[in-house]
N, C-alpha and C positions, 0 to 999 in steps of 0.2 A: 335722402337718393345717394347723395355720397358716401353718408355712413354703411349704409348697407350695401352699397360692392366695394367696397373698402373689409369692409366686414369678411362677406362673399371671396373675396381673392385669398383676407387669410388665411379663410377658411379651406379653403383652395391648395393654399403655398405648405399648409401643414400634410391636408393627403397626400401633396405628390413629394415630401422633405420629410419626410416621419423622422422621429430621434431615434438612432439609428438602437439598439438594445444593448443590453450591456455584454464583455465579454464572456463566454459563459467559460467557468473556473476549471482547472486544469485540476487532476490531486497527484500527486507525484509518488509512487513511492521507494521508499532505497530497502533494501535487505545489509541487516547486519553483515562486518565485517567478517573475514573464515575465525571459525576456532576450530580447538581440538579436533570435538566432538564429528563439529559438519564435516574436515574431512572423510572421515571413515564412515559418515551418514550415522549415528548410531543421534537417535532420535530427542531432541535436546529440547523440553517444552519448558518446567520453571528452571531446570539447573540453570545458577547463574554462574555460566563459562566467558573467563576473560575472552577476548581476539589474541592471535594468535600474531605475531611481528608482521607478516605477510597481510592479515585482517585487519593493523593497525596502519599497513603503508594504503590498503585498498583505501579506507575511508577516508584518508588524506586528499587521493586523487578523489574520488570520492566528490570530496571539496569545492575542488580545484573544476572535475566535471559541473557542477550549479552556478560557479562562480557567476555573478552577474544578474542572479534570479533575483526575484523577488518573489513573497511567500507572503501572503495574508494570516499566515499562525505554521506552526510547526509542532507536531507534536510526534512523541517517541514513548516503545516501550519502553518500563522501569528497570527493565531487566539490564543489567548493569554490558552488556555484549551491542542491543541498540541504542542503549545514553552513550556507550563509548563513541562509538560512530559518527551518532550523531556530532557530539564536543569534536571530533578530530575532524568529519569534515566544515566545520567551521561553523557551525548551528547550537552549540552550548550553553548559548543565552539567552539563546530564546526560545529552548525545544522546553516544551511543555509537556511533563508525565503523563498519558490517558492511560488507565489500568485496562482498558478493553483491550489496548496493542499488545497484550500479553497473547506469546505463542500457544500456543495450542494447549492444552492442559492431556497430555498421552497416561499420566495415571502408572496402572501396570507394564506398560511399553514402556515408559523414561528406562534412557539407556539403551536400550537395547533398537539393534536393527530390523529392519522390515525380512530380509531372513528369517530371523532370532525367533519373531512373530510366528511367521508361516510354518513355519518345522509343527506348531501346533494350532493352527490354523493355514491351512495353502490356499480359503479363498477371500484371505479377511482384506480389505480395503479403509486404509483411512478416512478419503475420502467418503464411503460408507456407512462404512460398520462407527467410528468412532474408536475410542479406546473404557474399556475397563476399572473403573474405576478415576475414570478422565472425563473429559468432557466427549459430545455425541457431535456428530456437521451441524446438527440446527443448534444447539449451544451459542456451538463456537460463528457462526453465519448471526444469530442474535447478536452477537459482538460486531460484528463487520459491519453491519444493520446501523448499527447505532453509530462509528466512525464515519460510517457513508452520509448517512441522517446530518451529524451535522455539519459535516465537510460540505455539505450543498448547501449549506445556511448561511455560507461565510459569503464574503463577498469579495476575491483575489483568490489564485492558486495555494494549495494548501501541497505541506511536505512531513508525508509518515516517516516513522522509521521503525521499524519492526523485524518480523522473522518469516520465514517463508509459507510454513503451512499457511498463517492467521494471513499473510498478504495473498498467496493465491485462494478461499476462497470470500477475500472483501475485493481482491479483482470480479469475480463469478460474478459474488452480488450487487455492482456496481451496473453490470450488464444484465440484472434481472434474472442472474438466472439459477437452477439450484446448487447445493454445496458440492454433492457428488463431480458437479468439472473443473471443479480445482484440480481432478486428475492429471489434467492434460494442461495446465498450465505449468514446465516446467521455472526452479527461479533459483540463481544461484549466485553465492555470498558477495555482498559487495555491492550488486545489482543494482540499477537502477531500472525502470518501471513508470509511465505513466495511463493514467484515464482519462479520459476526456469526452465530448461527444464530437458529432459530426453536426456541420454548424446547421448547415439549413432544416434538419429535421430535430434538431438537441438530441439526436440521440446516443445514449453513453455506448461509449465505443472504447476499445484498449488502442491506444494511440503507440507505444511507444512497453518492447514489454524484455525482460531479462539484458538487457545492454549491460554489458562488461565490455567495452570499449576502452576504456581506461582503467582497467584494471588488471593489476599482477596474475598472469594464471597460476593456478592451484601446480 
């Protein structure tokens, strides 16, 4: 009888004091620092441009902003503007290159500004129409889904270094939205954003977006 009572009491204790769930991870998004083309809003997909002096300064400031945080993994686009930002922010030794983090392939629109495109396509929208000779929104979303899927399998926070339009698609895919919703999310160079969960419901949310309080303004 004593054994039975102790077993029941132990079972009740486990029910009253369940093991806490592991903390849900946060996915931090770092947009690369400023380039000569980002200043004038030219579509910079696969053109491999370096950072400006201010871009390098803001990348260092981003590192100071992230000081003290621990990340299970850090990933970067293979483009030099993202890799250089990761390095100046202090993550060059641990950042792993992930081709899925490449910026949108703009194809025939590479190097153009949106105003240039709309001279011949007045109703053009990147997040709806994509780019001829480049990627469609569905193709970019497919890459974003792979990044999100891998991040959610890791134990701990994850940090990504990439480019604006890809990160905007990634954010809406994190939320389960279609790529076109990315048109509502502006993202400045050198910015920090964070995707996480509403804790009680495990609902994906945006915790922080386009924070540039650490950066020097253009």
